[in-house]
N, C-alpha and C positions, 0 to 999 in steps of 0.2 A: 632680660628684656633690653634691647638696644635698637636704635633707629637704623633702618635699612633703606637705601635709595634705589637699589636694583635687586629685588628678591630673587628673580630668575637667575641672575648671575651668581649670587651667593649660593643658591641651591645647587647650581651646576658645580661650583667649587667644592661644596660639601661632598657631592657624589663622586667627583674625581679623587678627592682625598681619601674617601672610604675605599674606593677601588684600589688605590695605591697601597693603602694600609693592608687590605686583604691580600693583595699580591705578595707583599712582604711577609705577612704572617703565614701564608701557605708554605713558603720556603722553610718555615720553622715548625710546620705541622700543627699550627694553632688554628682555631676556628674563626677567629677575628670578629668582624662586625657585620651586622645586617641592617640595612637602611630600607625602611618600608614606608608606604604612605596610604592614607585612606581619605576619601572625600566625604564630607558631612556638612550639611547646611551651607553649601556654596563655598566652603573653605577646605583646603587640603591640610591635613595633619600628618606630620612625619614622626617616625620613631627610629632612633638610632640605638641599637642594642648590641651589647658585648655578648657574643655567644659563649665566651669562656667564663665570664663572671656573672652573667644574668642581669647586669645593670643596664638601665636604659635612660634615655633622655627623649622627651617628647617636645615637639615644637610646631609652630605655624608662623605665618606672616600675616599680620593684621594691622591695618591702618598705618602702614609705613614702619612697622616695628617687627622685630624678630622676638617672639614670645616663647620661652621654654620653661619646662618644669619637669619634675620626676614622673608625672603621670599626665595622660591626656585630659583627664577630668580637671586637673588644676589649670592646664592651658586653656581649656574651654571656659572655665570660671573666670579666669583673668580677662579673656576677650569679652565675655558677657558684661563684666563689671565696667570695662572701659567703654563699651558701646552704650551702656545705660547711663553714662555720665557720672557714675559713682567712682571716684578716684581717691587716692590717698589725700589729696588736697582738700577733699570734702569730708573726710572721715573725722568724726568727733574726737576719736582717740588721738589721731595724728595732730589735729589742731590743738588739742589740750597739751600735747607734748611740746609744742612750740612755745607755749606760754611760760 
């Protein structure tokens, strides 16, 4: 998770980088990467998947932040926690660790 001031520009950059990596990988006969998106609940969720290794990263932009995780469910949960006001600063476990 990190702060993003221009999500559209960052997403455009990701798309260009993936296209460049795929062009490079085609020359090596590698399957490279797949970038896809799905809209849900008024938010766009993205998945970047390595077609060679089956690894993926899921992410979205929420409240001025780039939020990523290994699965979309974890990204959705993170966004829900933030929107509900429940953050680490309010977590009893986190507060206890500060003492």
